[in-house]
N, C-alpha and C positions, 0 to 999 in steps of 0.2 A: 272330855278328855278321856280318850280309849285307855282300857287296861293295858294294851301292848305297848304304850310308851313307857312304862315303869315310872311314873313320875310321882314322887311323894309330895303330899301338900301339907304344910304346917301352917299353923294360926299364932300369930304374935300380937298380942294386946298393948296397943301403946296408950300410955298415961296421957292425961289431958294436959294441954299446954297452959290453960288458964283455967281459974275455977268458973265454972259454968253452972247454969241453973238446970239446964237440961240433961238428960243421963246419955249424951251421945258419946259413943266410945270410936276412934278409930282404929280400924282393923287393917293389917298389911298382910296380904296373902303372899306367901314365898314360895316358890316352886324351884325345888332342888332335883336334879338328874343325876342319876350314875353316870351318864354319858359324857355330859357337858355342862359347864357352869353358866346359869342364866344370870345377865347383868341387869335385868329390867324388873323392876317391881311396880306393883299396884297400890294405891292408897284408897280404900274406899270407905264409905260410911254406910251406915244403916238405911238412912233415907235418900243419900244423893252422894255424888263423887266429888272429892275436895283436890284440886290441883295444889299439892304442897310446894312445888317447885323445888329447885336444888337448895339445899340448907347450906349454912356458912360453913359446917363442917366439913361437907363433902366437897365443897369448894376447895378449902385448904387441905384435905388430903389427895386431891386430885393431881396425878402426875407428881406426887411427892418424892419418887425414888429417881434421882437424877445421877446420869453418868458423871463419874469424877475426873474423866480424862480431858486433858486440855484441848480446847477448841471443839469439843462435843456437848452441845447443849441440849441433847434428847433426855426425855424424862418419862417414866412409866409410872402405872397405878399400882403395879405389883411386882416384888422382889424378884419373881421368878422371869418375868419379862426383862429387867435389868440385868439378870444374869445371863440370859440369852443374848442381849445386845453387848455386854462386855466381852464375850467370846469372840466378837468381830475385831475388837482390839488386840487380844491377846492372840489370837489364831488358834485356840484351843478348839478341837472337834472332837468331842466324847462320844458321840453317837457313831458306831462303826457297823456297816453291814457285814453279817456273818458270811454272807455268799461270795462277795467280791472285794470285800474289805475297803470299800469305800467309806469316807467319814464326813459327818455333817454337824452343823452349829447347833440344830434343834432337833428334837426327836420327831417332830412332825414332818420334817425334810426327810428323815431317814424312812419314816413310815411310807410316804409317798414314793421314796425310790425302791422300796423293797416290794412294791406292787408290781414294778418293772420285771422282776423275776417269776411272777405268776402267770399262768396261762391267760389268754384272752377270755376264755369261758367263766374266769372267776370274776370278771367285772359285772357289778350288780345291775346296771342300767343298760337296757337294750334299746335300740333304735326301734320306733314303732312304724317307721315308714316300710311300707310294702316292698318286700324284695330285698332289704337291707339287712344284713345280719351284724351290725357292727355293735360294740358293747363299750360302756365308759365307767369310768371310776366316779366321775363328778357330775352333778346335774348340770353345772356350767358347761362342761364340755359337750353333753348330750344337747343342750340348748342351742349352742353354736353349731353342732352338726345338723340339727333339725332345720335351723335357719338356713344353711347350705342347700337342705334339700327343697324348701320353699323358695329358694332364689332370693332371699333377703341379702342386700347388700349395705352392711351398715357404715362402711368407710368411704367417705365422699371425699372426692379431691378439693382441697381447700382454694385451690389458685382461682382466681376471677375468671370468668367465661369457660371454664372447664366444668362439664356434667358428668364426668366419669366417676363410678361407684366399684366397690370392690367387697369382696366377701371376707377378705384377710388383710390385716393392716401390712404385711410384708408385701402384697400385691400393690398395696397404694404407694408403699415407699418406692418400689421398683418403677411405678409409673411416674413419680414425680421427678426420679433421677434422670428417666429415659426421655421425657416430654417436656419439663419445665426446667431444666438444668443444662450446662453446657456439655457438649460431648465428652464421653468418658467419665462423667460423674457417677460416683457409686451410691448404694442404697443410703449407707448412714453418713450423713453429712454434719460436719462441724458448724455449730451455728455461732462460733465466736466471730466478733466482727472482724473484717479484713483476713478472714482464714478461709479458703476455699479447697480445704482439703476434704476428701470423703473415703469412705472405708467399706469393706465388703462386710463385715461383722460387726454387731454392736460392742463387742469386747475391744476390739482394735479402736473404735471411736472412744471408748472410756479411757483407754490407755493414753490415746492421743490428747484427751481434754486436759491430762494432768500438764502438759506443756504450756497451757495458758495459765497456769496456777503462778502468780506472781512470788507467792509465798512457798513454793514447793520445797525449796532447800534453804538451810540456815547453817551459818557458822557456830560450831559449837567451841571454838577456841575461848579461853577465860577473857582474852582481850575483847571479843566481839559479842559477849553474852550481855544481856539487857542489864543496864544499870541505871542510877539515878541521871547520870551524864547522857547516856544514848539508849536508844531501844535496839532490839535485835535486828541483824543484818540479813535479808532475804535475797534469794537468787531463784530466778525464773528455770534454770537450766543447770544439769549437773557440771557442764563445761565451765559455766561461769563461776560456780562454787569452786572446781578445781583450780581455775586460774586464779581466784582470790586467796585460795589457799597457798599457792606457789609464789604470789608476789609479796603478800602480807604477811602470811606465816610459813616461811620457807623452812624445809626440814633442818633443823640446827643440832648439832652435838652439844651437850651440856657437860661434858667431860672437863674437868679443870685444865688438862694440859691443851685442849683443842681451842680455847678461846672462841667459844660460839662460832665454830666452823660451820659454814652453810653449804648443803648439799642440793643437788638438782632433783632428786626424788627420794622418796622413803625408802625405796629398796637399797640406793646407794648408802643411805645413812643406817639402816640396819645392818649392812654388811661391815660398815665402819665400827658401829658398837659392838660387834662380834670381836673385832681386833682388840678393842679396850678389854673386854672380857677375858681374852685370852693371855694378853699382856699380864693383866693383874693375877691371873692363875700362875701363870709362869714365873712371875716375881715372887709370889709365896712360895712355889716349890724350890726356887734357888735360894731363898732366904732361909727355908727350912733346912735345906742341905748343908749351906755355909755355917750354921750354928751347930750343926750336929758335930759328934766325935769320930765320925768316918774318916779313915786314911785315904779314901779313894779320891781321885782328883775331880774337880767340880765339873758340873755337866756343863757340856758345850751348848751355847745358845744357837739353835737352829731357825732359821727363815720360816716363818709361819707359826712359830712356837710349838709346844709339845701336845696341845690340845686337839683331838679329832683325828689323829692319825690310826684310822681304823683298818687301813690296808697294809696289810703286814706280807713281805715276801717269805714264803716258806721254802725257798731253797737253801739248803744245808749251808750253813757258814755265812750267809748273808745278814740276815736279821734286820734288813731295812724296812721302815714303814713310811706310809703315805698318807696325804690327807684326801686324794681322790682316786677313782678308780682309773682316770686317764693317765695319772702320773705313775701310778703302780704298773699299768700295762705298757707305758714307754720304757720303765726301767727293766722290765722283763724282756721286752723285744731287744732292746739295745744290750743290756749287760750280760744276760744269760743266752739269748739267742743269737747274738752278735750280727744283728741286721744294722746294715749302713744305708739307709734309704735316700740320704740327701747327697748327691753327686754334683761335682763341680761341673758347670757347663762351659768352661773353657776348654779349647781343643787341646788336644794330648795332655791334659792334667791328670785326669783319672782319680783324684782325691775324693774319698767318700768318707761321710760322716752320720753318726746315729742322730744328732740333734741340728736342728737349723741354725741355731745361733753359732754353732761351731762352724757350719759352712759359710756364714755371713763373715765371722772372723777370718776366716781363710782367704776368703774372696777379697776382703779389704786390705789385708797386709800382703797377700803374694800378688794379686792382680789388680789391685786398686779399684775395684768395683764392689757393688754389695752382692753380686752372684745369685740374685733371686730370679727365678723363671715364673712362668704362669701355672705351674703345677700345683696341685693342692698338697697342702699338708698331709702326710699319713696319718699324725694324730687327730686332724680333724675332718675324717672322711665323710663327704656329702656335703661340707661347708665350703663357701667361696673361698678363693684364696686370699691371704693376707697380703698386703702391700704396706712396706716399711715406710716409717713417718718420713725418712730423709729422702723418699722418692721425689725427685725434682718435680715431676708431672703432678704428683698429689699435692706437693706443697704450692706449685702456682696455680692449681686448679684446672690444668689442660685436661688431665685424665677425667675429670667429672664433664667438662665441655665435650669431649669425644664421647662419652656415654650418653650424654644429653641429646646430641644430634642423631646417635643412632637410634634412641627412645622417639625423638620425634618424627622420624621416618617411619615408625610404626604406628603405635597408639598414644604416644605422649603428647601433652599440651604445654606451650610455654606460658610462663608468668607473664601477664599483660604489662606490668609495672613499666613505666611510671603511669601509664594510663589506666588508672585504676576508678576512673569515673563511672564506669559500666557497672560497678558493683555499688553504686549509691543512687538514690531516688533523686528526682528533680529538685526536691527542696533541701537536699543536703549537699554540701560541698566536700569534696574529696581532701583529705588531710594534706598538709604542706610540709615537707620537711626542713627543717632548720638546725643550724649548728647551734652551739651553746651561747653563741655571742649575738644570735637573733638574725644573722645573714642566712638567707636562703639557699639551700644546698643544691648542687646540681644533681639531677636525677639522671642516673645512667640506667640503660636497659638490664633486665635481671635475666640471668642464664638458668634459673631454675626451672626444670621440667617434672611434670607430674602426670599421673593417671587418674587420680580420684579428686574430687571437688573437695572432699573434707581435708586433704593434704593441702590443698590450695588455700583454704580459708584459714588454716592453722600457720601456713606461711606468711600469708598476707598481715596477720595479726603480730606475728612474733618478729618477723624481719622488716616489714614496712610500715608498722604501727597503724594499720588500716583496719579499723573494725568495719564488717559487713554482716549481712544476714545470709542464713544457709539458702534461703530460697533464691535469691539473686545468683550466687555462686553457681547453684546447681542449673539455674535456668542459662547462665554463660557457658558452663561446660557443656551442657546438651546442645545448645546451639553450634559451639565450635566444632563438636564432633560429628554434628548433622552436616555441617558445612564441608568438612574433610572428606566424609564418605561421598557428599555430592561431587567434589573435586575429582576424587578418586575413580567414581564411576565415568566421569567425563573423559578421564584421561585414558582409561580402558576402551571405551568407544572410539575414541581417535586412534 
């Protein structure tokens, strides 16, 4: 051992295992270095070497530091290694680069990253090949580089009958994708059975592999948690979990006055719960005013309550307040600026109003119609025009059908119902609709028009009770669009 290695040697004398007649002593030579820990030890005798083998104590202590997170069975021999692993669960990244502020889980990762900020001349290992000036940080990188100089091709194609070999693994991956896979296959291929997807990067492949995890999502509602009666309920996709939450655990208001009213979305429930909070606060305010000794008249209850009226009119003598900027702007435009943007469309009438509902009332009473035109509302500038619910074309669906026909002439695709057999494999049978008494229902064509495969799949599940896979719907949509484009090209040629 050379002095430059700065290794300190120490002797530890081990006691005898048994009472022996000879004066043999087992000597354990330990080497400790200031740079790194040595995990190997040697047991030697004065006369010859004895192989003691792993003791029961070392076996007991091996990997005794286990990860306590559910589903993680990793174990380590040192607490510092367990602490490093735990950061992968918590997301803690305490090691931060002072140059670019990137953070890492381990100090060794930070040290390796900090080398990227150093010049190439700081790399200690230089290539010995004549004419090559490259330098490297690690001996492994230098070895791979030297193999490249010597023409060593360590990565051989595993396909039968192919003798190609490559110097880099990514070259082998590209070769397999181009020569031994269907056209269009990317280098990183999914190995899951019946999955033909491939990706350009390893990160995209890792993200995709989560889709094949049947226990990726679970319901955390109290009724679905594991108990003695049933186990946890798992879902492979986020969409399946959300469908389960909407159908089994719909958003429900627990207020006593609502009698477990159900809402279509959490957003609607939150908005509804705010009304309860405002009503409770308003009731407390009116109750406090009622029991006070003030001679002032009681407060008049206003629509929407008193809470949240942050938009106050600053015109002298007005004093009105509003709950939204839109309501405040409308009030200022109509009351203080005198604008009347809603004009009656009937000839020789000339009536104008500041609010749309006043124009509708005028048209219904005076002219016997709704008086709505296709002009956009000034209060909703940039939004599509609103149509009244009493419009007969909207009630009968004629308006939607006209829009659907216009969409079909451009990019829209019509729902193929009742012929949904194209969305099921040959081993599956398409669902049949029945009425509550068991009689088969008449399947009429569906007028739904869409532009995205995602919208069609949700429509089939919600309206026609037809479950299908994303791949089948995507294939059908792509095929229909291709056929439409072919027909369009043919018509242009004619």
